[in-house]
N, CA, C and O atoms as CSV, one atom per row, in Angstrom:
chain,resi,resn,atom,element,x,y,z
A,1,MET,N,N,40.268,-15.759,59.337
A,1,MET,CA,C,39.301,-15.177,58.149
A,1,MET,C,C,39.815,-13.362,58.469
A,1,MET,O,O,39.928,-12.605,59.433
A,2,THR,N,N,40.079,-13.324,56.397
A,2,THR,CA,C,40.197,-11.835,56.545
A,2,THR,C,C,38.741,-11.093,56.658
A,2,THR,O,O,38.001,-11.497,55.761
A,3,ILE,N,N,38.133,-10.141,57.493
A,3,ILE,CA,C,37.120,-9.407,57.743
A,3,ILE,C,C,37.191,-8.234,56.720
A,3,ILE,O,O,38.104,-7.425,56.554
A,4,GLY,N,N,35.552,-8.391,55.835
A,4,GLY,CA,C,35.279,-6.726,55.070
A,4,GLY,C,C,34.366,-6.438,55.862
A,4,GLY,O,O,34.223,-6.665,57.064
A,5,SER,N,N,33.549,-5.751,54.873
A,5,SER,CA,C,32.616,-4.271,55.435
A,5,SER,C,C,31.694,-5.305,56.506
A,5,SER,O,O,31.551,-6.526,56.436
A,6,LEU,N,N,31.314,-4.640,57.190
A,6,LEU,CA,C,30.525,-4.838,58.629
A,6,LEU,C,C,28.799,-4.884,58.089
A,6,LEU,O,O,28.326,-4.149,57.222
A,7,GLN,N,N,28.119,-5.858,58.797
A,7,GLN,CA,C,26.612,-5.724,58.353
A,7,GLN,C,C,25.896,-4.922,58.854
A,7,GLN,O,O,25.971,-4.921,60.083
A,8,PRO,N,N,24.970,-3.968,58.277
A,8,PRO,CA,C,24.402,-2.760,59.110
A,8,PRO,C,C,24.249,-3.074,60.455
A,8,PRO,O,O,23.969,-4.195,60.880
A,9,GLY,N,N,24.422,-2.152,61.070
A,9,GLY,CA,C,24.185,-1.769,62.605
A,9,GLY,C,C,25.110,-2.708,63.576
A,9,GLY,O,O,25.031,-2.814,64.800
A,10,VAL,N,N,25.940,-3.307,62.742
A,10,VAL,CA,C,27.158,-4.067,63.756
A,10,VAL,C,C,28.100,-3.638,64.285
A,10,VAL,O,O,29.054,-3.575,63.510
A,11,ALA,N,N,28.319,-3.277,65.329
A,11,ALA,CA,C,29.470,-2.925,66.072
A,11,ALA,C,C,30.610,-3.519,65.520
A,11,ALA,O,O,30.572,-4.716,65.238
A,12,PRO,N,N,31.947,-2.638,65.261
A,12,PRO,CA,C,33.447,-3.818,65.085
A,12,PRO,C,C,33.627,-4.241,66.129
A,12,PRO,O,O,34.125,-5.357,65.983
A,13,ASP,N,N,33.494,-3.962,67.336
A,13,ASP,CA,C,33.888,-5.132,68.612
A,13,ASP,C,C,33.160,-6.399,68.861
A,13,ASP,O,O,33.244,-7.268,69.729
A,14,SER,N,N,32.379,-6.210,67.763
A,14,SER,CA,C,31.301,-7.714,68.184
A,14,SER,C,C,31.414,-8.628,67.055
A,14,SER,O,O,30.530,-9.439,66.779
A,15,VAL,N,N,32.775,-8.466,66.239
A,15,VAL,CA,C,32.512,-9.276,65.204
A,15,VAL,C,C,33.622,-10.765,65.785
A,15,VAL,O,O,33.492,-11.879,65.278
A,16,LEU,N,N,34.474,-10.514,66.705
A,16,LEU,CA,C,35.528,-11.283,67.104
A,16,LEU,C,C,34.720,-12.260,68.198
A,16,LEU,O,O,34.788,-13.489,68.172
A,17,PRO,N,N,33.847,-11.388,69.284
A,17,PRO,CA,C,33.176,-12.514,70.251
A,17,PRO,C,C,32.366,-13.014,69.289
A,17,PRO,O,O,32.789,-14.154,69.098
A,18,ALA,N,N,31.604,-12.851,68.697
A,18,ALA,CA,C,30.880,-13.874,67.793
A,18,ALA,C,C,31.297,-14.846,67.071
A,18,ALA,O,O,30.483,-15.725,66.785
A,19,ALA,N,N,32.864,-14.954,66.522
A,19,ALA,CA,C,32.920,-15.759,65.824
A,19,ALA,C,C,33.836,-17.085,67.230
A,19,ALA,O,O,33.842,-18.316,67.209
A,20,ALA,N,N,34.321,-16.346,68.011
A,20,ALA,CA,C,34.652,-16.967,68.850
A,20,ALA,C,C,33.681,-17.617,69.366
A,20,ALA,O,O,33.857,-18.834,69.407
A,21,ALA,N,N,32.442,-17.118,69.890
A,21,ALA,CA,C,31.424,-17.984,70.095
A,21,ALA,C,C,30.686,-18.980,69.552
A,21,ALA,O,O,30.317,-19.968,70.187
A,22,ALA,N,N,30.333,-18.668,67.835
A,22,ALA,CA,C,30.217,-19.618,67.161
A,22,ALA,C,C,31.190,-21.055,67.309
A,22,ALA,O,O,30.635,-22.144,67.163
A,23,ALA,N,N,32.218,-21.005,67.515
A,23,ALA,CA,C,33.260,-21.976,67.383
A,23,ALA,C,C,32.834,-22.617,68.891
A,23,ALA,O,O,32.586,-23.818,68.993
A,24,ALA,N,N,32.783,-21.850,69.863
A,24,ALA,CA,C,32.626,-22.536,71.171
A,24,ALA,C,C,31.435,-22.976,71.197
A,24,ALA,O,O,31.192,-23.490,72.289
A,25,GLU,N,N,30.551,-23.007,70.460
A,25,GLU,CA,C,29.324,-24.334,70.044
A,25,GLU,C,C,29.138,-25.467,69.845
A,25,GLU,O,O,28.082,-26.100,69.835
A,26,LEU,N,N,31.131,-26.075,69.518
A,26,LEU,CA,C,31.176,-27.137,69.247
A,26,LEU,C,C,32.581,-27.393,69.469
A,26,LEU,O,O,33.195,-28.272,68.863
A,27,THR,N,N,32.979,-26.800,70.143
A,27,THR,CA,C,34.451,-26.640,70.514
A,27,THR,C,C,35.185,-26.198,71.592
A,27,THR,O,O,34.446,-25.477,72.262
A,28,THR,N,N,36.300,-26.281,72.093
A,28,THR,CA,C,36.721,-25.586,73.484
A,28,THR,C,C,37.913,-24.381,72.210
A,28,THR,O,O,38.536,-24.611,71.173
A,29,VAL,N,N,37.750,-23.478,72.843
A,29,VAL,CA,C,38.600,-22.306,72.209
A,29,VAL,C,C,39.395,-21.740,73.033
A,29,VAL,O,O,39.183,-21.210,74.124
A,30,GLU,N,N,40.510,-21.920,72.315
A,30,GLU,CA,C,41.838,-21.646,73.016
A,30,GLU,C,C,42.416,-20.310,72.844
A,30,GLU,O,O,43.358,-20.085,73.604
A,31,ALA,N,N,42.049,-19.239,71.931
A,31,ALA,CA,C,41.877,-18.273,72.000
A,31,ALA,C,C,41.505,-17.834,70.841
A,31,ALA,O,O,41.362,-18.581,69.873
A,32,SER,N,N,41.251,-16.198,70.806
A,32,SER,CA,C,41.051,-15.209,69.784
A,32,SER,C,C,42.051,-13.839,69.650
A,32,SER,O,O,42.542,-13.046,70.455
A,33,ASP,N,N,42.069,-13.986,68.407
A,33,ASP,CA,C,42.506,-12.352,68.459
A,33,ASP,C,C,42.483,-11.283,66.685
A,33,ASP,O,O,42.476,-11.673,65.518
A,34,LEU,N,N,42.481,-10.384,67.081
A,34,LEU,CA,C,42.153,-9.451,65.954
A,34,LEU,C,C,43.559,-8.501,65.646
A,34,LEU,O,O,44.140,-7.828,66.498
A,35,ALA,N,N,43.869,-8.603,64.490
A,35,ALA,CA,C,44.827,-8.054,64.229
A,35,ALA,C,C,44.576,-7.334,62.597
A,35,ALA,O,O,43.699,-7.606,61.776
A,36,VAL,N,N,45.648,-6.380,62.513
A,36,VAL,CA,C,45.491,-5.309,60.990
A,36,VAL,C,C,46.940,-6.204,60.357
A,36,VAL,O,O,48.070,-6.186,60.845
A,37,VAL,N,N,46.568,-6.799,59.388
A,37,VAL,CA,C,47.363,-7.677,58.382
A,37,VAL,C,C,46.921,-6.729,56.829
A,37,VAL,O,O,45.804,-6.464,56.382
A,38,ALA,N,N,48.572,-6.323,56.186
A,38,ALA,CA,C,48.236,-5.885,55.220
A,38,ALA,C,C,47.016,-4.716,54.932
A,38,ALA,O,O,46.244,-4.819,53.979
A,39,GLY,N,N,46.977,-3.690,55.826
A,39,GLY,CA,C,45.178,-2.819,55.572
A,39,GLY,C,C,44.380,-3.852,55.779
A,39,GLY,O,O,43.384,-3.378,55.232
A,40,SER,N,N,43.983,-5.072,56.204
A,40,SER,CA,C,42.937,-6.051,56.033
A,40,SER,C,C,42.954,-6.262,57.857
A,40,SER,O,O,43.953,-6.546,58.519
A,41,ALA,N,N,41.740,-6.061,58.318
A,41,ALA,CA,C,41.205,-7.046,59.595
A,41,ALA,C,C,41.438,-8.387,59.213
A,41,ALA,O,O,40.937,-8.918,58.221
A,42,ARG,N,N,42.380,-9.047,60.197
A,42,ARG,CA,C,42.275,-10.708,60.225
A,42,ARG,C,C,41.904,-10.810,62.093
A,42,ARG,O,O,42.181,-10.328,63.191
A,43,ALA,N,N,41.139,-11.752,61.429
A,43,ALA,CA,C,40.248,-12.349,63.027
A,43,ALA,C,C,40.854,-13.809,62.829
A,43,ALA,O,O,40.624,-14.401,61.774
A,44,THR,N,N,41.637,-14.406,63.839
A,44,THR,CA,C,41.753,-15.574,64.164
A,44,THR,C,C,41.303,-16.216,65.315
A,44,THR,O,O,41.506,-15.843,66.471
A,45,VAL,N,N,40.641,-17.265,64.924
A,45,VAL,CA,C,40.005,-18.004,66.251
A,45,VAL,C,C,40.665,-19.517,66.207
A,45,VAL,O,O,40.551,-20.328,65.288
A,46,ARG,N,N,41.546,-19.716,67.726
A,46,ARG,CA,C,42.256,-21.020,67.541
A,46,ARG,C,C,41.383,-22.150,68.379
A,46,ARG,O,O,40.653,-21.776,69.297
A,47,PHE,N,N,41.453,-23.076,68.143
A,47,PHE,CA,C,40.222,-24.266,68.933
A,47,PHE,C,C,40.941,-25.530,68.379
A,47,PHE,O,O,41.744,-25.674,67.456
A,48,THR,N,N,40.271,-26.557,69.427
A,48,THR,CA,C,40.922,-27.634,69.745
A,48,THR,C,C,39.810,-28.579,68.612
A,48,THR,O,O,38.656,-28.239,68.350
A,49,ALA,N,N,40.505,-29.788,68.075
A,49,ALA,CA,C,39.852,-30.590,67.262
A,49,ALA,C,C,40.365,-32.036,67.151
A,49,ALA,O,O,41.583,-32.087,67.319
A,50,ASP,N,N,39.888,-33.014,66.958
A,50,ASP,CA,C,40.140,-34.277,66.954
A,50,ASP,C,C,40.968,-34.760,65.536
A,50,ASP,O,O,41.831,-35.579,65.217
A,51,ASP,N,N,40.228,-33.833,64.980
A,51,ASP,CA,C,40.882,-34.623,63.388
A,51,ASP,C,C,40.485,-33.378,62.037
A,51,ASP,O,O,39.658,-32.488,62.240
A,52,VAL,N,N,41.070,-33.495,60.984
A,52,VAL,CA,C,40.990,-32.574,60.187
A,52,VAL,C,C,39.718,-32.461,59.678
A,52,VAL,O,O,39.232,-31.368,59.386
A,53,ALA,N,N,38.987,-33.787,59.517
A,53,ALA,CA,C,37.643,-33.427,59.196
A,53,ALA,C,C,36.640,-32.031,60.108
A,53,ALA,O,O,36.165,-31.019,59.593
A,54,SER,N,N,36.572,-32.498,61.678
A,54,SER,CA,C,36.312,-31.937,62.576
A,54,SER,C,C,36.684,-30.761,62.349
A,54,SER,O,O,35.825,-29.991,61.920
A,55,ALA,N,N,37.871,-30.325,62.531
A,55,ALA,CA,C,38.991,-28.982,62.435
A,55,ALA,C,C,37.865,-27.835,61.024
A,55,ALA,O,O,37.372,-26.712,61.124
A,56,VAL,N,N,37.877,-28.752,59.991
A,56,VAL,CA,C,36.918,-27.821,58.801
A,56,VAL,C,C,35.514,-27.776,59.273
A,56,VAL,O,O,34.764,-26.824,59.055
A,57,ARG,N,N,35.176,-28.896,59.957
A,57,ARG,CA,C,33.421,-28.538,59.936
A,57,ARG,C,C,33.621,-27.301,61.149
A,57,ARG,O,O,32.888,-26.358,60.848
A,58,ILE,N,N,34.229,-27.087,62.152
A,58,ILE,CA,C,34.058,-26.237,62.830
A,58,ILE,C,C,34.416,-25.060,62.242
A,58,ILE,O,O,33.593,-24.147,62.310
A,59,GLY,N,N,35.586,-24.840,61.605
A,59,GLY,CA,C,36.015,-23.752,60.868
A,59,GLY,C,C,34.835,-23.191,60.398
A,59,GLY,O,O,34.366,-22.255,61.046
A,60,ALA,N,N,34.031,-23.733,58.993
A,60,ALA,CA,C,32.658,-23.861,58.635
A,60,ALA,C,C,31.791,-23.155,59.482
A,60,ALA,O,O,31.044,-22.248,59.115
A,61,HIS,N,N,31.895,-23.550,60.518
A,61,HIS,CA,C,30.373,-23.170,61.486
A,61,HIS,C,C,31.183,-22.049,62.079
A,61,HIS,O,O,30.323,-21.454,62.729
A,62,THR,N,N,31.968,-21.596,62.200
A,62,THR,CA,C,32.653,-20.269,62.846
A,62,THR,C,C,32.739,-19.336,61.844
A,62,THR,O,O,32.925,-18.153,62.128
A,63,LEU,N,N,32.606,-19.784,60.484
A,63,LEU,CA,C,32.650,-18.953,59.672
A,63,LEU,C,C,31.126,-18.453,59.195
A,63,LEU,O,O,30.880,-17.394,58.618
A,64,ALA,N,N,30.383,-19.254,59.495
A,64,ALA,CA,C,28.762,-19.481,58.713
A,64,ALA,C,C,28.613,-18.030,60.501
A,64,ALA,O,O,27.859,-17.100,60.217
A,65,GLY,N,N,28.969,-17.968,61.364
A,65,GLY,CA,C,28.626,-17.262,62.430
A,65,GLY,C,C,29.202,-15.844,62.824
A,65,GLY,O,O,28.878,-15.083,63.736
A,66,THR,N,N,30.231,-15.733,61.768
A,66,THR,CA,C,31.116,-14.654,62.074
A,66,THR,C,C,30.299,-13.795,60.458
A,66,THR,O,O,30.141,-12.576,60.531
A,67,ARG,N,N,29.961,-14.347,59.459
A,67,ARG,CA,C,29.285,-13.383,58.508
A,67,ARG,C,C,27.992,-13.391,58.864
A,67,ARG,O,O,27.296,-13.249,57.858
A,68,ILE,N,N,27.290,-13.503,59.951
A,68,ILE,CA,C,26.171,-12.898,60.317
A,68,ILE,C,C,26.208,-10.838,60.368
A,68,ILE,O,O,25.737,-9.799,59.906
A,69,ARG,N,N,27.168,-11.452,61.320
A,69,ARG,CA,C,28.043,-9.824,61.478
A,69,ARG,C,C,29.125,-8.998,60.569
A,69,ARG,O,O,29.433,-7.812,60.688
A,70,ALA,N,N,29.559,-9.850,59.734
A,70,ALA,CA,C,30.526,-9.222,58.669
A,70,ALA,C,C,30.887,-9.954,57.196
A,70,ALA,O,O,30.844,-11.183,57.155
A,71,GLY,N,N,31.120,-9.460,56.409
A,71,GLY,CA,C,31.727,-10.320,55.133
A,71,GLY,C,C,33.056,-10.840,55.747
A,71,GLY,O,O,33.793,-10.372,56.615
A,72,VAL,N,N,33.103,-11.907,55.038
A,72,VAL,CA,C,34.368,-12.213,54.823
A,72,VAL,C,C,34.934,-12.433,53.859
A,72,VAL,O,O,34.441,-13.263,53.095
A,73,ILE,N,N,36.102,-11.827,53.534
A,73,ILE,CA,C,36.795,-11.966,52.191
A,73,ILE,C,C,37.665,-13.557,51.857
A,73,ILE,O,O,37.623,-14.213,50.816
A,74,THR,N,N,38.414,-13.857,53.113
A,74,THR,CA,C,39.229,-14.826,52.717
A,74,THR,C,C,38.985,-15.883,54.317
A,74,THR,O,O,38.668,-15.365,55.387
A,75,TRP,N,N,39.163,-17.044,54.175
A,75,TRP,CA,C,39.460,-17.912,55.551
A,75,TRP,C,C,40.071,-19.036,54.967
A,75,TRP,O,O,40.124,-19.329,53.772
A,76,GLN,N,N,40.595,-19.722,56.087
A,76,GLN,CA,C,41.224,-21.095,56.258
A,76,GLN,C,C,41.556,-21.619,57.400
A,76,GLN,O,O,41.806,-20.826,58.307
A,77,VAL,N,N,41.635,-22.847,57.631
A,77,VAL,CA,C,41.759,-23.544,58.789
A,77,VAL,C,C,43.240,-24.214,58.920
A,77,VAL,O,O,43.636,-25.066,58.125
A,78,THR,N,N,43.834,-23.839,59.764
A,78,THR,CA,C,45.089,-24.405,59.797
A,78,THR,C,C,45.420,-25.177,61.152
A,78,THR,O,O,44.742,-25.125,62.178
A,79,GLU,N,N,46.468,-25.825,60.980
A,79,GLU,CA,C,46.957,-26.654,62.174
A,79,GLU,C,C,48.342,-26.882,62.638
A,79,GLU,O,O,49.051,-27.502,61.845
A,80,ARG,N,N,48.897,-26.499,63.795
A,80,ARG,CA,C,50.261,-26.721,64.569
A,80,ARG,C,C,50.916,-28.172,63.779
A,80,ARG,O,O,50.508,-29.327,63.903
A,81,VAL,N,N,52.304,-27.552,62.765
A,81,VAL,CA,C,53.083,-28.875,62.787
A,81,VAL,C,C,54.386,-28.478,63.280
A,81,VAL,O,O,54.777,-27.392,62.851
A,82,HIS,N,N,55.117,-29.065,64.040
A,82,HIS,CA,C,56.394,-28.745,64.436
A,82,HIS,C,C,56.499,-27.012,64.619
A,82,HIS,O,O,57.251,-26.317,63.937
A,83,GLY,N,N,55.912,-26.678,65.303
A,83,GLY,CA,C,55.817,-24.795,65.672
A,83,GLY,C,C,55.327,-24.009,64.373
A,83,GLY,O,O,55.147,-22.794,64.280
A,84,ARG,N,N,55.170,-24.898,63.477
A,84,ARG,CA,C,54.663,-24.066,62.027
A,84,ARG,C,C,53.088,-23.847,62.066
A,84,ARG,O,O,52.606,-24.650,62.865
A,85,TRP,N,N,52.062,-22.994,61.447
A,85,TRP,CA,C,50.846,-23.060,61.098
A,85,TRP,C,C,50.845,-23.665,59.599
A,85,TRP,O,O,51.819,-23.292,58.946
A,86,LEU,N,N,50.162,-24.322,59.081
A,86,LEU,CA,C,50.357,-25.147,57.720
A,86,LEU,C,C,48.496,-25.472,57.512
A,86,LEU,O,O,47.896,-26.182,58.320
A,87,PRO,N,N,47.836,-24.847,56.369
A,87,PRO,CA,C,46.375,-25.293,55.859
A,87,PRO,C,C,46.353,-26.747,56.004
A,87,PRO,O,O,47.273,-27.549,55.840
A,88,VAL,N,N,45.020,-26.962,56.372
A,88,VAL,CA,C,44.838,-28.357,56.422
A,88,VAL,C,C,44.413,-28.607,54.927
A,88,VAL,O,O,44.125,-27.785,54.056
A,89,HIS,N,N,44.461,-30.079,54.881
A,89,HIS,CA,C,43.789,-30.097,53.501
A,89,HIS,C,C,42.911,-31.383,53.541
A,89,HIS,O,O,42.228,-31.695,52.566
């Protein structure tokens, strides 16, 4: 997720834990990370899912949990295929 502006009164360091907690409500979270890419904050939450439909549902739930704290400019769900991360369809 590319993170935009924070909601009023939200501490910047609370956004990533909230995103990971939202995903953890539905599945196992393997990792989470916050990086600056091309000048924008990018939050990554890696989780397990049994299939693409479940992954998209978990991703949407994670997005909703993140939007409580910050605007999300873009987001996508990816899967690891032969060592590369590819968008799910």
